[in-house]
VEXKOL-412846 format. One line per field, with one value per residue: x, y, z of N, C-alpha, C in turn; residue in one letter. Coordinates in steps of 0.02 Angstrom, whole numbers. Layout:
N
n_u	[X  ...] $
n_v	[Y  ...] $
n_w	[Z  ...] $
ca_u	[X  ...] $
ca_v	[Y  ...] $
ca_w	[Z  ...] $
c_u	[X  ...] $
c_v	[Y  ...] $
c_w	[Z  ...] $
residuo	[A  ...] $
END
This chain:
360
n_u	[37  86  199  118  43  174  222  102  66  227  217  124  165  279  272  208  296  397  323  289  421  452  354  381  502  650  757  840  829  702  616  672  602  472  458  499  417  315  360  347  208  177  260  225  109  121  205  111  45  -90  -202  -336  -490  -525  -433  -370  -494  -440  -324  -377  -448  -350  -290  -403  -410  -304  -321  -389  -524  -676  -713  -817  -801  -727  -652  -519  -466  -457  -401  -274  -251  -224  -109  -25  -2  11  155  218  224  222  86  82  136  9  -56  65  64  -91  -59  40  -31  -129  -81  -19  -110  -176  -93  -65  -206  -205  -202  -94  -37  -32  -11  68  -22  -144  -101  -69  -219  -276  -196  -245  -379  -396  -321  -303  -438  -474  -342  -298  -399  -537  -483  -506  -597  -535  -439  -524  -571  -455  -422  -530  -563  -436  -474  -568  -506  -415  -463  -607  -676  -639  -715  -685  -555  -577  -681  -601  -511  -622  -676  -559  -567  -687  -646  -595  -676  -836  -971  -917  -856  -961  -1071  -1003  -1017  -1186  -1181  -1121  -1179  -1238  -1151  -1060  -1155  -1158  -1216  -1302  -1247  -1308  -1420  -1351  -1332  -1453  -1525  -1428  -1474  -1619  -1612  -1581  -1648  -1762  -1699  -1666  -1811  -1898  -1910  -1840  -1713  -1725  -1782  -1694  -1599  -1676  -1662  -1533  -1496  -1564  -1513  -1366  -1386  -1313  -1242  -1356  -1367  -1311  -1424  -1454  -1372  -1276  -1233  -1366  -1391  -1400  -1275  -1229  -1094  -1035  -1104  -1135  -1031  -916  -982  -1072  -964  -892  -968  -1029  -882  -877  -1022  -942  -833  -936  -1006  -902  -888  -922  -800  -687  -715  -686  -538  -527  -594  -619  -664  -800  -858  -779  -836  -971  -978  -925  -1024  -1126  -1036  -1073  -1203  -1220  -1140  -1251  -1338  -1277  -1282  -1398  -1400  -1278  -1210  -1231  -1088  -991  -1040  -1028  -891  -850  -857  -780  -642  -663  -671  -565  -494  -578  -571  -427  -425  -521  -428  -335  -379  -394  -313  -167  -162  -277  -314  -192  -241  -363  -306  -246  -356  -447  -346  -302  -454  -452  -350  -368  -469  -415  -335  -433  -476  -376  -363  -488  -496  -441  -391  -453  -560  -644  -659  -692  -628  -502  -337  -244  -140  -11  67  195  254  343  293  212  348  367] $
n_v	[-76  59  82  88  220  286  293  330  467  522  530  617  743  736  751  856  973  971  1000  1150  1196  1185  1272  1421  1419  1491  1441  1368  1219  1192  1088  989  984  976  856  767  798  729  601  538  507  429  324  252  217  129  25  -27  -199  -285  -209  -90  -78  -158  -225  -369  -427  -348  -398  -518  -501  -463  -575  -656  -600  -592  -713  -713  -697  -639  -459  -374  -226  -56  -13  46  1  -122  -142  -96  -209  -284  -249  -278  -387  -448  -401  -492  -444  -414  -428  -314  -203  -134  -85  -2  95  150  208  311  414  447  517  601  677  714  820  895  966  1043  1224  1314  1432  1421  1267  1183  1171  1130  992  951  933  866  756  706  700  622  527  401  331  368  327  183  101  157  156  152  240  343  392  441  537  647  643  707  842  889  927  1008  1109  1153  1175  1187  1281  1268  1153  1044  985  974  893  778  738  699  570  521  475  426  306  233  224  244  305  401  502  513  605  718  765  775  870  971  1094  1144  1178  1273  1402  1537  1552  1641  1673  1670  1594  1482  1427  1436  1338  1199  1209  1176  1049  969  984  895  769  736  734  638  502  548  531  383  428  465  373  274  348  344  203  186  234  161  38  -74  -75  -125  -195  -147  -122  -245  -259  -199  -74  -29  23  144  279  275  300  403  503  645  753  786  767  878  988  987  1032  1170  1210  1220  1306  1427  1445  1463  1568  1672  1676  1764  1851  1765  1718  1848  1844  1723  1642  1527  1486  1484  1379  1245  1323  1270  1151  1097  1112  1019  910  918  915  769  736  762  657  537  541  472  357  240  186  316  359  348  428  562  548  604  720  774  819  944  1026  1005  1084  1236  1243  1310  1418  1478  1505  1580  1721  1766  1864  1902  1894  1829  1750  1621  1612  1545  1437  1342  1303  1228  1146  1083  994  911  834  763  720  622  532  468  387  324  248  183  105  -37  -197  -281  -207  -138  -198  -163  -34  -59  -12  -32  -125  -51  -131  -186  -250  -315  -395  -510  -583  -649] $
n_w	[-3  35  -45  -161  -148  -142  -271  -349  -318  -340  -468  -482  -422  -466  -615  -592  -544  -629  -746  -708  -711  -835  -892  -817  -872  -929  -990  -1163  -1174  -1142  -1231  -1141  -1023  -1029  -1097  -990  -906  -976  -1000  -872  -804  -922  -921  -803  -853  -969  -906  -840  -758  -748  -711  -661  -742  -877  -894  -916  -1007  -1114  -1144  -1175  -1288  -1364  -1381  -1448  -1567  -1646  -1657  -1782  -1724  -1690  -1651  -1563  -1582  -1585  -1736  -1750  -1635  -1648  -1760  -1719  -1617  -1702  -1775  -1695  -1643  -1770  -1796  -1717  -1574  -1397  -1289  -1204  -1287  -1334  -1219  -1193  -1331  -1305  -1183  -1233  -1316  -1266  -1142  -1240  -1302  -1199  -1132  -1236  -1265  -1140  -1101  -1106  -1032  -847  -870  -801  -663  -753  -791  -642  -621  -718  -697  -569  -607  -710  -740  -665  -683  -843  -872  -826  -840  -916  -1055  -1205  -1204  -1143  -1208  -1340  -1284  -1256  -1363  -1446  -1352  -1385  -1518  -1502  -1437  -1515  -1635  -1665  -1742  -1871  -1977  -2058  -2003  -1872  -1890  -1945  -1841  -1741  -1825  -1825  -1649  -1657  -1703  -1581  -1484  -1522  -1457  -1369  -1468  -1537  -1458  -1447  -1569  -1593  -1506  -1553  -1636  -1543  -1445  -1442  -1404  -1326  -1196  -1032  -903  -789  -810  -839  -695  -669  -731  -693  -560  -556  -634  -538  -470  -547  -574  -448  -384  -494  -616  -710  -757  -820  -948  -1011  -1013  -1114  -1217  -1253  -1267  -1361  -1469  -1448  -1467  -1398  -1282  -1213  -1126  -992  -927  -855  -754  -632  -632  -625  -526  -381  -357  -224  -166  -230  -185  -65  25  -85  -203  -186  -149  -280  -368  -310  -345  -468  -500  -463  -557  -676  -625  -641  -787  -890  -881  -882  -1039  -1096  -1110  -1187  -1310  -1312  -1228  -1170  -1274  -1180  -1052  -1075  -1072  -957  -887  -937  -878  -740  -753  -793  -680  -572  -619  -608  -479  -470  -516  -555  -703  -768  -729  -827  -937  -875  -864  -991  -1036  -937  -961  -987  -886  -837  -903  -883  -757  -764  -848  -791  -646  -704  -727  -621  -492  -368  -190  -198  -283  -270  -151  -215  -286  -198  -109  -213  -279  -171  -138  -254  -229  -128  -180  -262  -184  -117  -210  -232  -115  -107  -249  -225  -253  -152  -113  -215  -352  -481  -512  -479  -451  -357  -284  -361  -492  -597  -765  -732  -633  -690  -744  -640] $
ca_u	[3  134  235  83  49  211  217  53  110  267  193  65  212  355  247  178  336  426  292  307  481  446  301  418  583  667  825  836  823  616  590  674  560  398  482  496  327  258  349  336  132  159  294  190  49  143  237  78  19  -149  -233  -384  -558  -548  -365  -395  -526  -421  -276  -417  -464  -302  -259  -468  -409  -227  -307  -426  -581  -748  -714  -873  -754  -721  -599  -469  -435  -463  -308  -193  -211  -197  -36  49  6  55  222  231  247  183  7  99  142  -65  -39  100  1  -140  -21  61  -75  -198  -40  22  -159  -203  -52  -75  -252  -201  -189  -15  -48  -73  -3  66  -95  -173  -61  -113  -282  -251  -156  -281  -457  -417  -262  -327  -486  -441  -279  -281  -479  -565  -414  -525  -654  -481  -417  -562  -599  -431  -426  -604  -550  -386  -501  -605  -488  -368  -502  -690  -703  -622  -732  -639  -507  -642  -729  -531  -507  -669  -666  -520  -585  -725  -601  -558  -739  -894  -1000  -915  -860  -1043  -1089  -980  -1040  -1232  -1191  -1080  -1217  -1263  -1098  -1040  -1205  -1157  -1273  -1314  -1198  -1342  -1462  -1335  -1339  -1521  -1529  -1409  -1523  -1684  -1594  -1564  -1730  -1800  -1679  -1699  -1888  -1934  -1879  -1800  -1643  -1764  -1804  -1633  -1582  -1700  -1640  -1466  -1518  -1595  -1442  -1328  -1434  -1267  -1249  -1430  -1324  -1310  -1494  -1484  -1303  -1259  -1235  -1427  -1393  -1379  -1211  -1206  -1018  -1025  -1129  -1103  -998  -873  -1012  -1074  -901  -884  -1065  -998  -833  -920  -1045  -903  -819  -980  -986  -855  -895  -887  -723  -654  -727  -652  -462  -508  -653  -641  -700  -875  -877  -747  -895  -1037  -946  -917  -1103  -1130  -1011  -1107  -1277  -1174  -1117  -1300  -1387  -1235  -1289  -1466  -1387  -1228  -1203  -1193  -1030  -949  -1074  -1010  -811  -846  -851  -723  -590  -699  -687  -502  -474  -622  -539  -371  -450  -519  -348  -289  -405  -375  -221  -146  -179  -343  -278  -164  -312  -418  -288  -234  -391  -460  -315  -317  -495  -438  -279  -404  -516  -371  -315  -509  -483  -329  -408  -571  -473  -402  -403  -501  -621  -683  -596  -722  -575  -442  -275  -214  -68  13  124  225  263  409  252  208  405  395] $
ca_v	[4  119  79  122  296  348  285  374  555  533  544  682  800  753  797  944  1016  985  1050  1199  1227  1199  1334  1452  1435  1550  1408  1366  1167  1200  1022  929  970  945  770  726  783  682  524  520  475  381  245  215  178  84  -32  -71  -248  -314  -155  -55  -133  -221  -265  -456  -402  -295  -443  -584  -480  -448  -647  -672  -543  -614  -796  -702  -698  -585  -464  -329  -176  -9  -10  76  -57  -198  -118  -99  -273  -332  -235  -264  -467  -470  -416  -551  -416  -437  -371  -247  -147  -97  -7  60  148  167  256  382  460  491  567  641  729  763  870  952  991  1084  1281  1343  1469  1371  1233  1143  1175  1092  917  932  913  801  687  693  684  592  497  357  316  344  300  115  72  152  151  175  289  408  412  458  614  674  695  745  871  932  937  1068  1179  1188  1152  1196  1334  1228  1103  992  966  937  825  725  712  679  509  467  454  370  222  199  242  285  323  470  544  550  629  774  769  786  926  1013  1147  1189  1211  1359  1459  1595  1570  1688  1632  1643  1546  1407  1425  1404  1243  1152  1207  1143  1004  961  942  857  708  688  685  613  472  586  501  316  437  482  319  259  375  321  146  178  237  131  -35  -138  -60  -116  -246  -121  -122  -284  -256  -166  -4  24  27  202  256  294  300  457  551  664  818  767  790  958  1010  970  1059  1226  1259  1246  1377  1488  1438  1474  1626  1713  1636  1819  1881  1715  1737  1907  1830  1668  1651  1459  1466  1489  1310  1242  1295  1251  1051  1099  1117  960  880  921  882  700  702  742  593  483  512  442  315  226  191  394  384  330  480  590  551  608  778  775  863  1032  1061  1034  1165  1271  1302  1335  1490  1504  1524  1633  1780  1788  1900  1917  1841  1775  1675  1580  1558  1484  1366  1311  1254  1197  1090  1029  971  882  803  712  643  589  512  422  352  252  192  131  66  -85  -268  -305  -179  -134  -238  -131  22  -99  37  -28  -93  -44  -185  -187  -307  -378  -447  -586  -625  -687] $
ca_w	[2  41  -118  -223  -128  -183  -350  -371  -266  -359  -525  -491  -395  -526  -666  -583  -535  -700  -793  -689  -725  -914  -895  -805  -880  -992  -1043  -1189  -1189  -1120  -1233  -1090  -957  -1062  -1110  -949  -872  -998  -983  -781  -809  -985  -914  -758  -877  -1003  -901  -787  -778  -713  -664  -714  -738  -913  -907  -913  -1071  -1155  -1168  -1223  -1344  -1420  -1426  -1503  -1622  -1661  -1692  -1799  -1694  -1711  -1559  -1576  -1541  -1623  -1781  -1732  -1572  -1665  -1793  -1675  -1566  -1757  -1815  -1649  -1640  -1838  -1800  -1652  -1527  -1347  -1303  -1164  -1317  -1332  -1158  -1217  -1377  -1264  -1140  -1258  -1354  -1213  -1119  -1280  -1329  -1143  -1127  -1303  -1247  -1095  -1115  -1107  -994  -799  -902  -736  -637  -786  -766  -577  -611  -753  -654  -505  -609  -744  -762  -623  -706  -887  -874  -804  -854  -977  -1095  -1255  -1189  -1115  -1274  -1391  -1240  -1241  -1432  -1447  -1295  -1418  -1573  -1489  -1412  -1581  -1702  -1662  -1788  -1945  -1964  -2084  -1951  -1818  -1895  -1954  -1773  -1733  -1839  -1755  -1605  -1665  -1721  -1524  -1441  -1550  -1423  -1361  -1521  -1566  -1428  -1475  -1653  -1573  -1457  -1607  -1637  -1456  -1366  -1475  -1406  -1264  -1129  -985  -839  -722  -856  -837  -648  -645  -764  -641  -513  -572  -684  -507  -430  -576  -575  -389  -370  -521  -654  -787  -790  -886  -1008  -1042  -1050  -1170  -1285  -1256  -1275  -1436  -1524  -1452  -1425  -1414  -1220  -1180  -1047  -947  -894  -824  -740  -578  -641  -642  -446  -356  -359  -176  -175  -261  -134  -10  15  -137  -246  -163  -191  -376  -390  -287  -397  -564  -504  -452  -622  -701  -611  -666  -852  -952  -873  -895  -1096  -1117  -1112  -1212  -1334  -1335  -1158  -1190  -1272  -1138  -1007  -1084  -1083  -894  -850  -954  -841  -670  -769  -794  -605  -550  -650  -580  -411  -455  -556  -597  -769  -800  -725  -883  -961  -833  -877  -1061  -1016  -865  -965  -1001  -796  -790  -936  -863  -693  -761  -864  -699  -597  -746  -726  -537  -457  -287  -132  -187  -334  -235  -101  -233  -298  -171  -83  -252  -290  -122  -129  -299  -207  -92  -212  -299  -113  -74  -254  -231  -65  -136  -296  -211  -280  -107  -114  -261  -401  -539  -534  -460  -478  -300  -285  -398  -515  -679  -802  -688  -590  -754  -763  -595] $
c_u	[51  203  189  58  118  224  181  57  169  253  156  121  274  329  237  223  379  381  280  359  491  420  355  472  608  750  775  803  747  587  612  631  493  399  475  454  303  274  370  281  155  202  256  133  57  183  166  50  -38  -184  -266  -450  -554  -471  -356  -431  -494  -344  -298  -427  -414  -272  -321  -431  -341  -255  -384  -518  -634  -723  -766  -840  -732  -672  -522  -423  -434  -384  -273  -184  -193  -110  13  54  37  135  242  259  199  144  40  120  68  -69  -15  80  -41  -107  -17  37  -108  -130  -26  -28  -184  -166  -55  -147  -258  -198  -107  6  -93  -68  7  -6  -151  -147  -90  -176  -309  -267  -243  -378  -480  -376  -272  -357  -473  -398  -265  -352  -500  -537  -440  -556  -602  -453  -450  -582  -547  -405  -480  -580  -477  -420  -544  -578  -434  -430  -564  -692  -674  -644  -715  -602  -557  -657  -662  -520  -584  -678  -615  -514  -644  -698  -602  -645  -804  -930  -986  -887  -929  -1078  -1052  -1018  -1132  -1216  -1142  -1128  -1216  -1187  -1058  -1123  -1171  -1220  -1261  -1284  -1260  -1410  -1440  -1336  -1425  -1532  -1481  -1458  -1591  -1662  -1599  -1628  -1762  -1790  -1686  -1758  -1927  -1896  -1855  -1751  -1679  -1779  -1740  -1593  -1607  -1666  -1586  -1465  -1527  -1541  -1402  -1351  -1381  -1247  -1322  -1422  -1342  -1362  -1490  -1406  -1303  -1246  -1286  -1428  -1376  -1309  -1202  -1116  -992  -1050  -1105  -1070  -936  -922  -1047  -1013  -890  -938  -1037  -943  -855  -969  -987  -860  -855  -1007  -962  -829  -887  -809  -684  -648  -685  -584  -465  -584  -674  -653  -758  -895  -864  -808  -966  -1019  -965  -986  -1127  -1121  -1038  -1157  -1254  -1177  -1189  -1339  -1345  -1275  -1366  -1447  -1313  -1190  -1205  -1132  -979  -978  -1020  -918  -796  -815  -798  -664  -596  -662  -617  -480  -525  -589  -465  -366  -482  -475  -328  -323  -406  -310  -228  -169  -227  -331  -246  -217  -346  -383  -271  -297  -424  -425  -296  -365  -468  -405  -316  -448  -473  -339  -382  -491  -423  -347  -456  -534  -431  -433  -491  -560  -661  -642  -626  -658  -508  -362  -220  -219  -54  59  143  240  292  347  239  263  394  360] $
c_v	[80  131  104  197  316  356  349  450  575  536  606  725  786  766  856  1007  1048  1034  1131  1246  1216  1266  1399  1472  1479  1498  1395  1282  1181  1118  968  916  941  881  745  720  751  620  511  480  410  327  225  186  126  17  -72  -135  -272  -262  -123  -125  -169  -241  -309  -454  -387  -377  -506  -566  -486  -525  -687  -648  -543  -693  -792  -704  -633  -556  -389  -255  -122  -30  -10  46  -106  -198  -129  -141  -300  -311  -279  -342  -481  -468  -448  -505  -424  -392  -292  -190  -122  -76  34  115  180  243  314  420  477  542  627  704  766  829  926  995  1056  1168  1276  1388  1439  1311  1176  1127  1114  1007  902  917  844  754  653  681  629  512  444  304  292  303  219  104  63  197  177  218  348  432  446  542  657  732  722  853  923  952  1005  1143  1210  1188  1152  1261  1290  1148  1039  950  931  877  740  699  675  577  484  442  396  301  190  198  295  336  387  528  576  579  700  801  786  849  990  1097  1188  1217  1276  1423  1493  1597  1609  1651  1601  1607  1485  1394  1391  1333  1209  1151  1160  1075  938  911  919  782  682  658  662  546  497  563  436  359  461  414  272  278  370  232  143  195  207  69  -88  -123  -42  -159  -214  -117  -182  -286  -206  -93  23  49  104  224  297  316  377  520  572  741  852  796  870  1011  1040  1048  1145  1252  1245  1304  1431  1477  1492  1566  1701  1695  1721  1832  1823  1709  1782  1892  1776  1652  1577  1443  1451  1406  1265  1221  1269  1157  1050  1076  1044  909  876  892  801  671  685  675  554  467  469  371  285  243  278  412  391  398  552  602  578  677  808  828  942  1039  1063  1096  1238  1325  1303  1389  1524  1549  1575  1705  1814  1819  1920  1877  1805  1721  1622  1538  1481  1399  1321  1252  1225  1119  1041  970  911  822  740  672  578  524  449  397  289  204  170  86  8  -158  -280  -264  -166  -151  -201  -85  8  -47  11  -100  -102  -109  -157  -270  -358  -425  -514  -631  -676  -760] $
c_w	[-4  -12  -160  -209  -162  -234  -367  -345  -306  -422  -542  -484  -445  -586  -659  -593  -596  -763  -776  -722  -807  -938  -887  -838  -931  -1037  -1116  -1220  -1141  -1146  -1190  -1051  -990  -1067  -1057  -891  -890  -992  -912  -811  -878  -952  -852  -784  -922  -988  -829  -790  -722  -676  -693  -720  -812  -922  -923  -978  -1118  -1174  -1182  -1271  -1385  -1450  -1466  -1561  -1668  -1702  -1736  -1784  -1711  -1645  -1592  -1520  -1614  -1695  -1785  -1672  -1613  -1726  -1769  -1642  -1653  -1759  -1736  -1644  -1712  -1828  -1716  -1587  -1455  -1344  -1260  -1216  -1341  -1290  -1183  -1261  -1332  -1216  -1181  -1307  -1296  -1173  -1181  -1303  -1253  -1122  -1173  -1292  -1197  -1119  -1075  -1034  -900  -810  -824  -689  -666  -776  -713  -609  -664  -742  -615  -518  -662  -759  -721  -677  -801  -901  -887  -840  -911  -1025  -1155  -1262  -1190  -1175  -1333  -1329  -1260  -1325  -1463  -1422  -1366  -1482  -1552  -1473  -1465  -1647  -1721  -1732  -1856  -1936  -1997  -2035  -1886  -1836  -1917  -1897  -1733  -1736  -1800  -1691  -1585  -1678  -1651  -1476  -1479  -1505  -1402  -1399  -1549  -1527  -1437  -1538  -1639  -1547  -1493  -1598  -1569  -1420  -1393  -1453  -1330  -1227  -1062  -923  -792  -752  -823  -747  -630  -684  -702  -569  -522  -610  -583  -461  -485  -569  -486  -375  -432  -562  -720  -815  -843  -931  -1057  -1072  -1101  -1229  -1312  -1293  -1344  -1490  -1535  -1418  -1396  -1315  -1184  -1129  -991  -891  -839  -769  -644  -571  -626  -547  -417  -348  -275  -151  -190  -235  -115  -9  -46  -198  -240  -170  -246  -393  -380  -343  -453  -565  -480  -510  -662  -697  -637  -770  -904  -938  -911  -1005  -1131  -1145  -1156  -1245  -1325  -1263  -1150  -1207  -1233  -1063  -1003  -1065  -1003  -862  -884  -903  -766  -688  -744  -702  -558  -552  -625  -526  -402  -470  -563  -664  -788  -775  -786  -940  -950  -868  -958  -1084  -959  -870  -954  -917  -782  -832  -907  -797  -698  -822  -787  -667  -648  -772  -644  -535  -387  -270  -163  -245  -295  -182  -130  -261  -285  -130  -146  -273  -212  -128  -200  -259  -174  -115  -249  -243  -106  -138  -264  -172  -88  -203  -267  -235  -233  -95  -158  -338  -471  -547  -483  -500  -404  -262  -343  -421  -589  -704  -776  -649  -619  -734  -702  -578] $
residuo	[M  I  F  T  F  V  I  Y  N  F  I  L  F  G  A  T  F  I  A  Y  I  Y  E  K  S  L  F  S  Y  K  R  V  F  I  F  T  S  F  F  I  P  F  L  F  L  A  L  R  Y  N  I  G  T  D  Y  N  N  Y  V  D  Y  F  Y  K  I  A  N  Q  E  I  V  S  K  E  A  G  Y  I  F  I  N  Y  F  I  S  Y  Y  K  L  D  V  Q  W  L  F  V  F  F  A  F  F  Y  I  Y  Y  G  Y  K  A  L  P  K  K  G  F  A  I  G  I  F  L  F  I  T  M  M  Y  L  Y  E  G  F  S  A  I  R  Q  G  L  A  I  V  I  M  M  Y  A  I  I  K  Y  V  N  N  I  K  L  F  L  L  Y  T  F  I  A  M  L  F  H  A  A  T  A  F  V  F  I  I  L  Y  P  F  I  K  I  N  F  N  K  Y  F  L  I  I  I  I  F  I  F  Y  L  I  V  K  Y  T  N  F  H  L  F  I  L  E  G  V  F  S  I  F  P  K  Y  Q  W  Y  L  H  S  K  Y  M  Q  P  A  E  I  S  S  G  I  G  I  I  L  K  I  L  I  A  M  L  V  I  F  F  K  D  K  I  I  E  K  N  Q  I  A  N  I  V  I  N  L  Y  V  L  Y  I  I  S  I  I  L  H  L  K  I  M  I  F  G  R  V  E  H  I  F  I  F  A  S  I  I  S  L  V  Y  F  F  N  I  L  E  G  K  I  K  Y  L  F  I  I  L  I  L  S  I  Y  Y  L  F  F  I  K  Y  I  I  T  G  T  K  Y  I  D  N  D  I  Y  I  N  P  Y  Q  T  I  L  E  R  I  K] $
END
C-alpha cells in the first residue's frame, strides 16, 4: 500500500513540478522539461500490469483478434491489436500505445498558461480512471478535447479528429457531434446556474433519468446489457460532500464566465461542456451508469478551472488555487484507497504493479 501511494504521488508531483519548470523556464532546453513531465505518467501507464477495470479483457481481446476471432469493438482498436500481433509483439505494447497517445493528446489540449496546474488536475481527475481502466474512452476523450480546443472553428479538421476518436470509442465521439451546434452558444451565466439547480430537482424527484437512458439505448443498442447490470444501481459511493464541492466549484467558475471568455473565446465552449459534466454528475447520483457519461466531459472541467485561475490576481488567486487543488488531491487519494483489489475490483489500481510481476 505504501509503495503504491509513493508511486502515484511521485507521478502527480513529479510531472506537475517539472511542468512548472517548463512553464516558467527561460532556458533554451525547455523541451527537455516537457518531455520529462510527459515521460513520468506515460512510463507508469505503459509498464502497468493487471491494473484497471478491463485489463484482463483487453488481454483476452488481443489474443482473440490475433487468432482472427470476431470481437465487437471499434475498427481502430481492432487494427492496433492486429498490427501488434502481426509483428509478433507482446500484448503489453497495446497498453504502451494507449498510454502514449492518451498522455500526448491530454498534454496537447491543456492551455499554455497555467499548464502545470492543468497537469495536476489532469492527473488527479483523469489519470487513474481513463488511464488505467477506460482506456478506449479515455483516448477518445483527449482527442476530442484537443479537437475542440484547436479546431472547433475548422469544421474539416474537427471532423477529421472526431473520426479518429470514433475509431476507438464511437459513443464518445458521437456525443460531441450531436452537441456541436449547441456548445458554441453563449448562454447567460445565471441561466446556466439555474438550469443546474432545476435539473438537480428534476432528477432527484422524478424518473427523468430513465427517459434519458431509453434515448441512449435506442441510439446505441449494444449498451442495453447495462439494464441488467449493477450499473443500474444508485451510486451511493459518489454522493455526499464530494459531489457538493464539485458542484460549488463549478458554480464559482460559471459565475466568472463572462470575464473568462473576455480572455479566451474558446472558454465559452469549454464551460458549456463543464455544465454538461455537472449535469452528468447529478445523473450519476441517481444511477451508476451515468458515471461513464460524466467522464466524457471531465476534461472540460480541468480546462475551465485553468481558465478560471488565469483571470485571478494577487493573494486571492493563490488562495483559490491551493483550496481547489487540495480538494482534488483528496479525491485523488480517496480513489487510490477505494480502488484496491480487495475493496472495489471494478476500479482496481491498487496495489500498483508492473510487467515485472508477470515474469516472476
